[in-house]
Every structure is written in structure tokens, then in C-alpha cells.
C-alpha positions as CSV (number, residue, x, y, z in Angstrom):
1,M,-0.1,0.0,0.2
2,K,1.5,3.3,-0.6
3,L,0.2,6.3,0.2
4,K,-0.4,9.4,-2.5
5,L,0.9,12.7,-1.0
6,G,0.6,16.5,-3.2
7,I,3.2,18.7,-2.8
8,P,2.7,21.9,-4.1
9,K,4.6,23.7,-7.4
10,G,5.7,26.8,-7.6
11,S,6.2,29.4,-4.7
12,L,6.1,26.6,-1.9
13,Q,7.6,24.1,-3.9
14,D,11.2,24.7,-2.3
15,A,10.0,26.0,1.5
16,T,8.1,22.5,1.0
17,V,10.8,20.6,0.2
18,A,13.4,21.7,2.8
19,I,11.3,21.8,5.3
20,F,10.2,17.5,4.2
21,A,14.7,17.3,4.4
22,K,14.5,18.5,7.8
23,A,11.7,16.3,8.6
24,G,13.8,13.3,7.5
25,F,12.9,12.8,4.2
26,K,14.7,13.8,1.1
27,V,12.9,14.6,-1.5
28,S,13.8,14.9,-5.7
29,V,12.4,17.2,-7.7
30,D,12.5,17.0,-11.7
31,K,12.1,19.9,-13.3
32,R,10.2,17.3,-16.5
33,S,8.7,15.7,-14.0
34,Y,5.3,16.0,-11.6
35,F,6.3,12.8,-9.6
36,P,9.0,14.0,-7.6
37,D,11.5,11.5,-6.1
38,I,11.2,10.3,-2.0
39,D,13.4,8.1,0.0
40,D,10.0,6.4,1.4
41,Q,8.9,3.6,-0.5
42,E,5.6,4.0,1.3
43,I,4.9,7.1,0.1
44,E,4.0,8.3,-4.1
45,L,4.7,12.1,-4.7
46,M,3.0,14.5,-6.9
47,L,2.8,17.8,-7.9
48,F,0.0,20.1,-8.4
49,R,-0.4,24.0,-7.7
50,A,-1.6,24.9,-4.8
51,Q,-4.4,26.6,-6.4
52,E,-6.0,22.9,-6.9
53,M,-4.4,20.3,-4.6
54,S,-7.7,20.4,-2.5
55,R,-9.6,19.5,-5.3
56,Y,-7.5,16.5,-6.4
57,V,-8.0,15.5,-2.2
58,E,-11.4,15.8,-2.3
59,N,-12.0,13.9,-5.3
60,G,-9.2,11.3,-4.0
61,V,-6.6,11.5,-7.0
62,L,-5.2,12.1,-3.7
63,D,-4.7,10.6,-0.1
64,C,-3.5,14.2,1.1
65,G,-1.6,17.4,0.1
66,I,0.0,20.5,1.1
67,T,-2.1,23.5,0.3
68,G,-3.2,26.8,1.7
69,A,-6.2,27.6,4.2
70,D,-7.4,30.2,1.4
71,W,-7.7,27.7,-1.5
72,I,-9.6,25.2,0.1
73,I,-12.0,27.9,0.9
74,E,-11.7,29.5,-2.4
75,N,-13.1,25.5,-4.2
76,N,-14.9,24.8,-1.2
77,S,-13.4,21.8,-0.4
78,K,-14.9,18.9,1.5
79,V,-11.5,17.9,3.4
80,V,-9.7,17.1,6.4
81,K,-7.7,19.5,8.1
82,V,-5.1,17.2,9.9
83,A,-2.9,20.1,10.9
84,D,-1.4,24.1,10.5
85,L,2.0,23.4,9.5
86,S,2.8,27.0,9.2
87,Y,4.9,27.5,7.2
88,A,5.1,30.0,3.8
89,K,7.3,30.6,0.7
90,Q,10.0,33.3,2.6
91,T,8.6,32.9,6.0
92,L,7.1,30.9,9.1
93,S,4.6,33.5,9.3
94,Q,1.2,32.9,7.8
95,V,0.5,35.4,4.5
96,R,-2.6,37.8,3.9
97,W,-4.6,38.5,1.0
98,V,-5.0,42.2,0.4
99,L,-7.3,44.8,-1.5
100,A,-4.4,46.7,-3.6
101,V,-4.4,50.3,-5.3
102,P,-2.4,52.3,-7.0
103,H,-0.4,54.4,-4.7
104,D,-1.7,57.4,-5.4
105,S,-5.2,57.2,-6.4
106,K,-8.0,58.3,-4.2
107,M,-9.2,55.0,-3.4
108,K,-8.7,54.6,0.6
109,S,-10.8,51.7,1.6
110,V,-13.5,48.8,-0.6
111,K,-16.5,51.4,-0.2
112,D,-14.2,53.1,-3.0
113,L,-14.7,50.7,-5.7
114,K,-17.9,50.5,-6.0
115,G,-18.7,49.7,-9.9
116,K,-14.6,49.2,-10.8
117,R,-12.6,46.6,-11.6
118,I,-11.0,44.4,-9.5
119,A,-8.0,41.7,-10.5
120,T,-7.8,38.1,-9.1
121,E,-6.8,34.3,-8.7
122,L,-9.3,34.4,-4.9
123,V,-12.3,35.6,-7.5
124,K,-15.0,33.4,-4.7
125,V,-13.4,34.9,-1.5
126,T,-13.2,38.5,-3.1
127,E,-16.6,38.5,-4.1
128,K,-18.2,37.7,-0.7
129,Y,-15.5,39.9,0.5
130,L,-18.1,42.9,-1.5
131,K,-20.9,41.5,-0.8
132,K,-19.9,41.6,2.6
133,N,-19.5,45.3,2.6
134,K,-22.6,45.6,0.1
135,V,-20.3,46.6,-2.5
136,N,-21.0,46.1,-6.5
137,A,-17.5,46.0,-8.3
138,E,-17.2,43.4,-11.0
139,V,-14.2,40.7,-10.2
140,E,-12.2,39.1,-13.3
141,F,-10.1,36.3,-12.4
142,S,-6.0,36.8,-13.1
143,W,-3.6,34.0,-14.5
144,G,-0.6,36.3,-12.8
145,A,1.3,39.4,-13.1
146,T,-1.8,40.6,-11.2
147,E,0.3,43.6,-9.7
148,A,1.0,44.5,-13.6
149,K,-2.4,44.8,-14.3
150,V,-3.9,47.9,-12.6
151,G,-4.1,51.2,-14.4
152,I,-4.9,49.0,-17.5
153,G,-8.2,48.4,-17.6
154,V,-8.5,47.2,-14.0
155,D,-8.9,49.8,-11.1
156,A,-7.6,47.4,-8.2
157,I,-6.4,44.5,-7.1
158,V,-6.7,41.1,-4.6
159,E,-3.2,39.7,-4.3
160,L,-1.6,37.6,-2.1
161,T,1.5,38.5,-0.1
162,E,4.3,37.8,2.3
163,T,5.9,41.0,3.5
164,G,4.4,43.5,1.2
165,R,7.6,44.2,-1.1
166,S,6.3,42.7,-4.0
167,L,3.0,45.4,-4.0
168,R,5.9,48.2,-3.1
169,A,8.1,47.8,-5.9
170,N,4.7,47.7,-8.3
171,N,4.3,51.6,-6.9
172,L,0.5,50.1,-5.2
173,K,-0.6,50.5,-1.4
174,I,-2.8,48.6,0.6
175,I,-6.1,49.4,2.2
176,D,-7.3,46.2,3.4
177,T,-7.4,42.7,4.0
178,I,-9.0,40.5,2.7
179,C,-8.0,37.1,4.8
180,Y,-4.9,35.4,6.5
181,S,-3.7,32.2,5.2
182,T,-1.3,29.5,6.5
183,T,-0.1,26.1,4.9
184,E,-2.2,23.2,5.9
185,F,-1.8,19.1,5.3
186,I,-5.3,17.8,4.6
187,A,-6.5,14.5,4.0
188,N,-9.4,12.8,1.4
189,K,-12.0,11.8,4.0
190,K,-12.3,8.1,2.9
191,S,-8.2,8.3,2.9
192,W,-8.2,9.3,6.7
193,E,-10.9,6.0,7.6
194,N,-7.9,3.9,6.9
195,P,-6.4,2.9,9.5
196,W,-2.5,2.6,7.8
197,K,-2.8,5.8,5.8
198,K,-3.8,7.9,9.0
199,D,-2.0,6.4,11.0
200,K,1.3,7.0,8.1
201,I,-0.8,10.3,8.0
202,E,-0.1,10.7,11.1
203,N,3.3,10.2,11.7
204,L,4.2,12.5,8.7
205,V,3.0,15.2,9.7
206,L,5.1,15.4,13.6
207,L,7.7,14.9,11.7
208,V,7.3,17.4,9.6
209,K,5.4,19.7,12.3
210,G,9.0,18.6,14.2
211,A,10.6,20.3,11.7
212,I,8.8,23.5,11.3
213,A,9.3,23.5,15.2
214,A,12.6,23.2,15.0
215,Q,13.1,25.8,12.1
216,E,14.6,28.9,13.9
217,K,15.5,27.2,17.0
218,V,19.4,26.4,17.8
219,G,20.6,24.2,20.9
220,L,23.0,25.6,23.1
221,K,25.0,23.1,25.3
222,M,27.4,24.7,27.9
223,N,30.1,23.8,31.0
224,V,28.6,25.7,34.5
225,A,30.5,25.5,38.3
226,E,28.0,24.6,40.6
227,K,28.8,28.4,42.3
228,D,27.9,29.8,38.5
229,L,24.4,27.5,38.2
230,K,21.9,29.8,39.7
231,A,23.4,33.6,37.5
232,V,23.2,31.2,34.1
233,L,19.6,30.0,34.7
234,K,18.2,32.8,35.0
235,L,19.6,34.4,31.7
236,L,17.9,30.8,30.1
237,P,14.4,31.8,27.9
238,A,14.2,27.7,27.7
239,M,11.0,26.1,26.6
240,K,10.9,24.2,29.3
241,R,13.5,23.8,32.1
242,P,17.5,22.8,30.7
243,T,19.1,19.2,30.7
244,I,21.3,19.3,33.9
245,S,23.2,16.5,34.7
246,A,27.2,15.9,36.8
247,L,30.5,15.9,34.8
248,A,33.6,13.8,35.9
249,Q,35.3,16.9,37.2
250,E,33.9,18.0,40.5
251,G,31.8,21.2,41.6
252,W,31.0,21.5,37.4
253,L,27.8,20.0,35.2
254,D,26.5,20.2,31.7
255,V,23.7,22.6,31.0
256,D,21.9,22.2,27.4
257,T,18.7,23.7,26.3
258,I,17.2,25.3,23.3
259,I,16.4,28.9,22.6
260,D,15.5,31.0,19.3
261,E,18.3,31.7,17.2
262,K,17.9,34.9,16.8
263,T,18.5,35.5,20.3
264,A,21.9,33.8,20.5
265,R,23.9,35.9,19.5
266,V,22.6,38.2,23.0
267,L,22.5,35.3,24.9
268,I,25.9,34.1,24.7
269,P,27.9,36.6,25.8
270,Q,26.1,37.2,28.9
271,L,26.2,33.5,29.8
272,K,29.6,34.0,29.1
273,K,30.2,36.4,32.1
274,A,27.4,35.1,34.1
275,G,30.5,32.3,34.1
276,A,29.6,29.7,31.5
277,Q,32.4,28.0,29.6
278,G,32.8,25.9,26.6
279,I,29.7,27.7,25.3
280,I,28.8,25.5,21.2
281,E,25.5,26.4,19.5
282,Y,24.2,23.2,17.2
283,P,21.3,23.3,14.8
284,L,18.1,21.1,15.1
285,N,16.1,19.4,12.7
286,K,13.6,18.7,14.5
287,A,11.4,20.0,17.9
288,I,9.1,17.9,18.8
289,Y,6.8,18.7,21.9
């Protein structure tokens, strides 16, 4: 038996392959093939765009897949939401769909779009948003390069953004947020009822979530004299409690902990001043709670 898993082609592809590598799965993608290799004989990988992934999971072409919550809503797909994976192509945070207009536009809110034309890939969600705000505007599907269409027959766009840099580069300003979205691991309802497939999915998700949790964490290992332990422990923002064990040399302890990587450069000099010695910072592949 094999688990048919869809991974997103396009903007999320590289981030997904990198996270799978940290989770312990080597994925090799051939640019000419939609069937990547994975070093697990029980998994069959397929590449689909995130926009269509939930449809293929719903109809059983795939047992499970990774896509954005936005596309599940847009497609109105009836699938099992197994886990929120909380990663995007550049960051580990959620992304958002925003309503944007030219920077010099007098339009300041959705109310100003009455009778205007809006281009987006997220048509149904945008139409619901306009209806909620009681605004009658025309929404047309965009096949891509949406930022470039403003001013060429289009008055505004609804586009996905993580940082807003692309919008600013195209001289656009955000006037509202339509919705937020995170990356979701989803499953076909019948596949989820199959004990073997459900167990395989849950084990896979456990490892992938562990890899995501470790993305911005590092381990710290150090030697601390017993007399300095209290001062060192006050500095450590441990996930739980640090691991402390005795060293062969009497009066000395080994202290192990996990911290946010961005705080390491500030914390390590402080730990040194507090008496820690032999400080080692090491990367993590997975952090499973």
C-alpha cells in the first residue's frame, strides 16, 4: 500500500522540500516530471499547484496534500484538515490576501470600489468580501502578474503577500486585508478512515511539524560551575527546563537547552560573563513536544 501525497508546485515548492529534508525525507524534484522521488517506499509524491490541490484531495486522486487554507475556502473543498503547518515561501508566518490600489489613487477603502474592476486569482473569496461590505464591483480572474494589471483596465487587485515588497515595487498600496491564510496539511475523507493511511499521515505530520518548530531554534550546550549555575539559569529562556547533568570534574555541570536562534548572539556573551564555559551552539532538525 502507498500513500499518495501532493506537494505544492510553485512558490511553496522549495520551502516544502527543505522542510521535508529536515523532517528526514529526501525529496528530489525533476523539472520535467510531476512525480518527485522520495526516499520512502510507502509514499508516492505528486506535484500540483496549491490552487488545485484541495480538489484532487477531495476527489481521491490524492490521499493527502499540502496547500493554503485560502484555496480550500476558494474551492469549497470537503477535506479533513489534519494540521496547520504555519510556513510560507519566505517566512514561517501566515500570509494574507490584500486589496491594493495605485499608490496615488484617491481610493481609501472598499467602499470606493463601487462600479470598479478588480483582478485576482481568489475570485470567490473576493466576491464574498465585496458582498459582505455591500459593494457592487466586477471581479475578474487573473492568470498571474496581477500587480502589473492595475491601471490597464483594472482599478484594483486582490493579491497574496507575505512582506508587501512586491506591491510596493509595483507602486501599489494596501487599503484592506481580505483574509489570512496558513499552509494546511489536508486529507481525503476516505483515506483518513483507512487505519494504515491515517497512521502514516499522522506520523508524517508529526515529523514535518517537528521540522517546522525547529526552523528558528538552536541548541545551546555549555559547562557551568555549580557556584555560577543560578546566574546562568536566570538568563536561559528555555522551552521547558534546561537539562542539567554532572560532569566528571567535581563542581561542574553540563547545561543543555533550546533557544530562539535570533537571541543566541545576544545571549551567548551574557552567558560567558555569567560563568558559562565551552559554549556550543548547534542547529536542530526537529523539535517535537
